[in-house]
N, CA, C and O of each residue as an XYZ file, in Angstrom:
496
protein
N     123.250     49.367     36.854
C     122.092     48.541     37.093
C     121.837     48.467     38.595
O     122.758     48.217     39.373
N     120.594     48.682     38.997
C     120.236     48.660     40.405
C     119.779     47.269     40.790
O     119.088     46.597     40.024
N     120.168     46.839     41.979
C     119.822     45.497     42.448
C     119.489     45.532     43.923
O     120.024     46.338     44.683
N     118.598     44.645     44.309
C     118.366     44.356     45.718
C     119.014     43.007     45.976
O     118.845     42.068     45.198
N     119.749     42.918     47.059
C     120.393     41.667     47.431
C     119.821     41.236     48.770
O     119.834     42.006     49.731
N     119.323     40.023     48.838
C     118.756     39.497     50.074
C     119.647     38.379     50.589
O     120.015     37.469     49.847
N     119.985     38.459     51.857
C     120.779     37.434     52.526
C     119.879     36.790     53.569
O     119.416     37.460     54.493
N     119.634     35.520     53.428
C     118.762     34.826     54.370
C     119.531     33.708     55.058
O     120.563     33.250     54.567
N     119.013     33.281     56.195
C     119.634     32.184     56.924
C     118.997     32.034     58.284
O     118.235     32.888     58.736
N     119.316     30.960     58.910
C     118.788     30.667     60.239
C     119.345     31.667     61.260
O     120.395     32.266     61.029
N     118.644     31.848     62.389
C     119.201     32.704     63.446
C     120.601     32.246     63.843
O     120.879     31.050     63.928
N     121.466     33.211     64.080
C     122.859     32.966     64.496
C     123.686     32.258     63.440
O     124.673     31.599     63.768
N     123.297     32.383     62.168
C     124.071     31.738     61.103
C     125.171     32.631     60.554
O     125.973     32.182     59.735
N     125.228     33.908     60.994
C     126.310     34.796     60.571
C     125.907     35.862     59.567
O     126.777     36.477     58.949
N     124.621     36.098     59.386
C     124.175     37.099     58.411
C     124.703     38.497     58.741
O     125.217     39.190     57.863
N     124.578     38.906     59.994
C     125.046     40.242     60.372
C     126.564     40.333     60.254
O     127.088     41.382     59.879
N     127.268     39.272     60.562
C     128.732     39.261     60.398
C     129.105     39.500     58.942
O     130.022     40.270     58.655
N     128.409     38.852     58.026
C     128.652     39.049     56.593
C     128.352     40.497     56.215
O     129.134     41.128     55.504
N     127.238     41.019     56.682
C     126.862     42.400     56.358
C     127.913     43.384     56.868
O     128.279     44.317     56.155
N     128.399     43.189     58.087
C     129.423     44.086     58.633
C     130.706     44.023     57.812
O     131.360     45.048     57.619
N     131.078     42.845     57.328
C     132.273     42.724     56.476
C     132.062     43.427     55.141
O     132.974     44.070     54.621
N     130.864     43.306     54.593
C     130.567     44.005     53.340
C     130.627     45.513     53.550
O     131.218     46.229     52.742
N     130.021     45.998     54.629
C     130.036     47.433     54.933
C     131.474     47.937     55.030
O     131.798     49.001     54.503
N     132.331     47.180     55.699
C     133.733     47.587     55.892
C     134.481     47.687     54.572
O     135.480     48.401     54.481
N     134.009     46.980     53.541
C     134.715     46.960     52.261
C     133.995     47.705     51.145
O     134.422     47.644     49.992
N     132.913     48.405     51.462
C     132.194     49.144     50.429
C     133.052     50.270     49.871
O     133.763     50.958     50.603
N     132.967     50.435     48.571
C     133.690     51.520     47.913
C     132.724     52.630     47.482
O     133.104     53.547     46.755
N     131.479     52.535     47.937
C     130.449     53.505     47.605
C     129.803     53.993     48.898
O     129.818     53.283     49.903
N     129.232     55.206     48.881
C     128.558     55.695     50.085
C     127.344     54.832     50.419
O     126.668     54.314     49.530
N     127.083     54.688     51.712
C     125.974     53.842     52.160
C     125.343     54.431     53.407
O     125.980     55.165     54.163
N     124.101     54.099     53.602
C     123.403     54.404     54.843
C     122.528     53.207     55.183
O     122.274     52.353     54.333
N     122.072     53.149     56.423
C     121.247     52.038     56.858
C     121.616     51.606     58.259
O     122.190     52.369     59.035
N     121.268     50.343     58.575
C     121.526     49.837     59.925
C     121.732     48.331     59.917
O     121.371     47.628     58.974
N     122.329     47.867     61.010
C     122.406     46.430     61.281
C     122.035     46.234     62.744
O     122.010     47.188     63.521
N     121.749     44.998     63.109
C     121.289     44.687     64.459
C     122.227     43.688     65.110
O     122.641     42.711     64.486
N     122.561     43.938     66.372
C     123.405     43.018     67.133
C     122.714     42.628     68.431
O     121.906     43.380     68.976
N     123.045     41.452     68.906
C     122.552     41.023     70.214
C     123.255     41.826     71.302
O     124.420     42.198     71.161
N     122.537     42.085     72.383
C     123.154     42.646     73.581
C     123.215     41.515     74.603
O     122.202     40.879     74.898
N     124.388     41.274     75.132
C     124.576     40.199     76.101
C     125.171     40.750     77.387
O     126.019     41.642     77.374
N     124.702     40.191     78.496
C     125.264     40.497     79.809
C     125.572     39.166     80.466
O     124.696     38.312     80.607
N     126.827     38.994     80.869
C     127.286     37.748     81.488
C     126.924     36.535     80.628
O     126.521     35.492     81.141
N     127.076     36.694     79.310
C     126.828     35.589     78.394
C     125.372     35.330     78.063
O     125.068     34.455     77.252
N     124.467     36.078     78.676
C     123.029     35.893     78.439
C     122.500     37.015     77.545
O     122.782     38.190     77.780
N     121.734     36.645     76.524
C     121.139     37.659     75.655
C     120.019     38.370     76.409
O     119.116     37.740     76.960
N     120.105     39.714     76.418
C     119.089     40.519     77.108
C     118.332     41.426     76.142
O     117.302     41.996     76.503
N     118.836     41.560     74.918
C     118.160     42.425     73.967
C     118.880     42.491     72.638
O     119.822     41.746     72.366
N     118.396     43.417     71.818
C     118.930     43.625     70.480
C     119.108     45.118     70.257
O     118.222     45.910     70.579
N     120.261     45.504     69.703
C     120.573     46.908     69.462
C     120.706     47.144     67.961
O     121.409     46.410     67.266
N     120.023     48.178     67.471
C     120.184     48.613     66.081
C     121.319     49.624     66.043
O     121.372     50.535     66.869
N     122.231     49.464     65.084
C     123.341     50.399     64.925
C     123.331     50.915     63.493
O     123.350     50.135     62.540
N     123.301     52.239     63.351
C     123.274     52.830     62.020
C     124.701     53.005     61.498
O     125.661     53.034     62.268
N     124.816     53.119     60.189
C     126.126     53.303     59.583
C     126.720     54.667     59.920
O     127.927     54.865     59.786
N     125.883     55.610     60.356
C     126.407     56.928     60.742
C     126.642     57.043     62.250
O     126.873     58.139     62.759
N     126.581     55.901     62.974
C     126.981     55.883     64.374
C     125.884     55.995     65.419
O     126.183     55.996     66.613
N     124.630     56.089     65.013
C     123.552     56.143     66.000
C     123.167     54.723     66.414
O     123.438     53.763     65.693
N     122.542     54.600     67.563
C     122.091     53.279     67.984
C     120.911     53.402     68.941
O     120.678     54.452     69.540
N     120.178     52.308     69.067
C     119.048     52.254     69.980
C     118.564     50.824     70.094
O     118.765     50.012     69.190
N     117.932     50.526     71.197
C     117.403     49.172     71.385
C     116.245     48.910     70.426
O     115.298     49.691     70.338
N     116.345     47.816     69.726
C     115.213     47.298     68.961
C     114.248     46.631     69.941
O     113.036     46.838     69.895
N     114.820     45.837     70.814
C     114.032     45.134     71.827
C     114.944     44.815     73.007
O     116.161     44.688     72.870
N     114.311     44.691     74.164
C     115.071     44.381     75.376
C     114.118     43.739     76.369
O     112.915     44.001     76.362
N     114.677     42.897     77.218
C     113.828     42.228     78.194
C     113.246     43.198     79.225
O     112.271     42.856     79.894
N     113.815     44.396     79.370
C     113.305     45.381     80.323
C     112.425     46.457     79.690
O     111.934     47.342     80.391
N     112.220     46.391     78.375
C     111.363     47.388     77.718
C     109.904     47.006     77.929
O     109.491     45.879     77.653
N     109.135     47.971     78.426
C     107.688     47.794     78.567
C     107.059     48.213     77.240
O     107.259     49.339     76.785
N     106.308     47.321     76.626
C     105.751     47.583     75.309
C     104.491     46.760     75.090
O     104.296     45.717     75.714
N     103.645     47.241     74.199
C     102.484     46.456     73.776
C     102.894     45.353     72.811
O     102.101     44.461     72.508
N     104.133     45.413     72.327
C     104.621     44.465     71.333
C     105.766     43.648     71.923
O     106.739     44.208     72.428
N     105.648     42.345     71.857
C     106.662     41.434     72.411
C     106.969     40.307     71.442
O     106.106     39.855     70.690
N     108.204     39.871     71.477
C     108.619     38.615     70.863
C     109.343     37.866     71.974
O     110.401     38.281     72.447
N     108.754     36.776     72.364
C     109.194     36.033     73.541
C     109.284     36.983     74.741
O     108.302     37.650     75.066
N     110.416     37.055     75.386
C     110.520     37.893     76.597
C     110.967     39.325     76.310
O     111.196     40.104     77.235
N     111.091     39.667     75.038
C     111.616     40.986     74.673
C     110.502     41.957     74.313
O     109.686     41.684     73.433
N     110.477     43.094     75.005
C     109.581     44.181     74.619
C     110.211     44.922     73.455
O     111.411     45.198     73.469
N     109.418     45.243     72.453
C     109.912     45.890     71.232
C     109.689     47.393     71.316
O     108.601     47.842     71.679
N     110.720     48.176     70.980
C     110.631     49.637     71.002
C     110.245     50.163     69.622
O     111.090     50.308     68.739
N     108.957     50.445     69.454
C     108.484     51.023     68.195
C     109.129     52.396     67.996
O     109.500     52.754     66.878
N     109.261     53.161     69.075
C     109.880     54.489     68.978
C     111.292     54.398     68.392
O     111.636     55.166     67.493
N     112.109     53.468     68.891
C     113.469     53.343     68.372
C     113.484     52.842     66.935
O     114.308     53.281     66.133
N     112.588     51.936     66.609
C     112.518     51.465     65.215
C     112.289     52.656     64.298
O     112.926     52.784     63.252
N     111.369     53.524     64.706
C     110.992     54.635     63.839
C     111.968     55.798     63.866
O     112.056     56.539     62.887
N     112.708     55.981     64.965
C     113.665     57.093     65.016
C     115.080     56.677     64.628
O     115.875     57.517     64.208
N     115.403     55.404     64.761
C     116.751     54.937     64.411
C     116.729     54.227     63.061
O     117.367     54.684     62.113
N     116.010     53.127     62.966
C     116.033     52.320     61.744
C     115.409     53.052     60.557
O     116.017     53.141     59.490
N     114.204     53.572     60.740
C     113.497     54.198     59.612
C     114.294     55.371     59.051
O     114.439     55.492     57.834
N     114.805     56.225     59.912
C     115.549     57.386     59.410
C     116.840     56.967     58.713
O     117.310     57.659     57.810
N     117.415     55.841     59.127
C     118.682     55.404     58.531
C     118.519     54.797     57.146
O     119.481     54.753     56.380
N     117.308     54.324     56.805
C     117.127     53.689     55.490
C     116.454     54.606     54.478
O     116.086     54.173     53.385
N     116.295     55.869     54.843
C     115.747     56.830     53.882
C     116.732     56.968     52.727
O     117.930     57.134     52.955
N     116.248     56.902     51.499
C     117.151     57.036     50.346
C     117.914     58.358     50.374
O     117.334     59.417     50.615
N     119.210     58.282     50.128
C     120.088     59.452     50.076
C     120.883     59.375     48.783
O     121.704     58.478     48.592
N     120.625     60.330     47.902
C     121.319     60.383     46.609
C     121.389     58.997     45.999
O     120.359     58.353     45.798
N     122.605     58.529     45.700
C     122.788     57.215     45.084
C     123.425     56.225     46.068
O     124.068     55.257     45.663
N     123.235     56.485     47.359
C     123.820     55.621     48.382
C     123.262     54.203     48.306
O     122.122     53.980     47.898
N     124.092     53.268     48.707
C     123.650     51.904     48.953
C     122.892     51.934     50.273
O     123.323     52.586     51.224
N     121.766     51.230     50.334
C     120.989     51.164     51.571
C     121.189     49.785     52.186
O     120.893     48.765     51.565
N     121.694     49.770     53.415
C     121.901     48.530     54.150
C     120.755     48.381     55.144
O     120.563     49.214     56.029
N     120.014     47.318     54.976
C     118.850     47.054     55.814
C     119.031     45.631     56.337
O     118.619     44.663     55.698
N     119.651     45.523     57.504
C     120.058     44.219     58.028
C     118.879     43.337     58.392
O     118.967     42.113     58.296
N     117.802     43.931     58.800
C     116.761     43.097     59.392
C     115.386     43.565     58.957
O     115.029     44.730     59.136
N     114.616     42.651     58.384
C     113.185     42.874     58.158
C     112.514     41.681     58.824
O     112.135     40.712     58.167
N     112.376     41.773     60.135
C     111.862     40.653     60.910
C     110.578     41.001     61.630
O     110.007     42.076     61.447
N     110.144     40.082     62.441
C     108.885     40.242     63.164
C     108.886     41.499     64.019
O     107.896     42.230     64.051
N     109.993     41.756     64.714
C     110.041     42.920     65.600
C     109.890     44.214     64.813
O     109.089     45.074     65.179
N     110.650     44.358     63.739
C     110.595     45.577     62.937
C     109.215     45.762     62.315
O     108.723     46.884     62.190
N     108.604     44.658     61.930
C     107.317     44.739     61.224
C     106.131     45.045     62.132
O     105.003     45.147     61.649
N     106.357     45.194     63.429
C     105.304     45.721     64.293
C     105.052     47.195     63.958
O     103.989     47.730     64.273
N     106.019     47.844     63.325
C     105.909     49.256     62.953
C     105.446     49.398     61.508
O     106.133     48.975     60.579
N     104.278     49.997     61.333
C     103.780     50.267     59.975
C     104.697     51.269     59.273
O     104.907     51.182     58.063
N     105.237     52.209     60.028
C     106.146     53.209     59.459
C     107.389     52.512     58.905
O     107.855     52.850     57.817
N     107.929     51.538     59.650
C     109.095     50.797     59.175
C     108.756     50.017     57.904
O     109.524     50.040     56.942
N     107.629     49.338     57.892
C     107.266     48.541     56.711
C     107.178     49.424     55.469
O     107.635     49.033     54.395
N     106.595     50.610     55.611
C     106.494     51.522     54.472
C     107.869     52.029     54.043
O     108.144     52.133     52.848
N     108.729     52.344     55.002
C     110.078     52.832     54.681
C     110.901     51.747     53.992
O     111.629     52.032     53.041
N     110.793     50.511     54.461
C     111.525     49.405     53.838
C     111.035     49.180     52.417
O     111.833     48.993     51.499
N     109.727     49.197     52.240
C     109.155     49.031     50.902
C     109.608     50.147     49.975
O     109.952     49.901     48.819
N     109.608     51.368     50.480
C     110.065     52.515     49.669
C     111.516     52.343     49.255
O     111.870     52.595     48.104
N     112.356     51.915     50.187
C     113.777     51.722     49.868
C     113.955     50.619     48.819
O     114.756     50.762     47.896
N     113.216     49.536     48.960
C     113.331     48.433     48.003
C     112.775     48.799     46.631
O     113.379     48.459     45.613
N     111.652     49.477     46.586
C     111.060     49.865     45.305
C     111.934     50.888     44.613
O     112.133     50.811     43.400
N     112.463     51.850     45.364
C     113.314     52.870     44.783
C     114.516     52.238     44.086
O     114.957     52.703     43.035
N     115.033     51.175     44.688
C     116.209     50.522     44.104
C     115.861     49.712     42.869
O     116.741     49.415     42.061
N     114.604     49.351     42.705
C     114.192     48.602     41.525
C     114.009     49.507     40.338
O     114.293     49.114     39.206
N     113.533     50.732     40.579
C     113.236     51.674     39.489
C     114.471     52.167     38.777
O     114.369     52.961     37.843
């Protein structure tokens, strides 16, 4: 039986920590990504997407010049589409880990379509 599982919670409530623990204990093949804060000297400066196959890229950073911003962070549409989107493409019967469907990711129409495809595929 195929299922979509959604984990929700307030910012900094531990959602990504839970996802990383689940990933570490999966007994089935998986692909996808999770997002972590980037901090320098204790200050958050951005967010990094990390794929299960070891790739990474900034989702947003205070030094990224972009037409899309959330607070002081410029959002990298290019990284969303080359890192996140490619990581959530359905692969055989793999579990798809999609840590974040938030405002930053949803600036990308390509990401929204890829996320919808991954979720619908799992329902069928």
